[in-house]
C-alpha positions, 0 to 999 in steps of 0.5 A: 760176645757181650764184648764184642757186642759192646765194642762194635757198639762203641766203635759205631758210635765213635764212627757217628760222633767222628762224621758229624765232627767233621760236618759241623767242623766244616760248616763253622769254617764255612760260616767263618770264611763268609764272614771274613769274605773268604769265598774261596774258603767257605765254598771248599768248607760248605762242599765238605759239610755237604760229604761228611753230613749228606742229611743236612740243608746246611751245606747246600745253604752255604754254598747259596750264600757263596754264590749270591755273594759271588753274583751268580743267582743261577747257582744260588737258586740251584743250591737253595733248591738242594737245601730245600729238598732236604729241609722243605719246611726251613722258611729261611730256605724259601725266603733265601731261594725267593730273594734270587728266583724270578717269576712264578718260582719266586712267588712260590717260595715268597708264599711259602716263606709267609705260610711258614713264618707269617709274623715275620719282617720277611713274611711281610716283604714277601707278601707283596712279592707273592701278591697276598 
């Protein structure tokens, strides 16, 4: 029974490690593709990261960044909102949303940047957007 339990635990840990490896590898490949301006590869790898690491905001963030580069602000807003749903205390996600949002959503995102990272240069920029 001890051997079976140990084997089962080892298999579970191996599976968790494999999932983490695939998700992180996809994120890394997506980031490399962004730096190279290969938006198709960046998008494909970001989608792979979302599938393999569904708990992480990073795949959604990368998809938003790809949409910004492709000049699709509506798509970028959607992906940044999804990333924020996963990590609502990440000031950079709010900043990226503020960069593509309009109206009240933009002001709300700007206020969140200021609240989460008040001493940053980005917060100084967002104070004007938020009307603070």
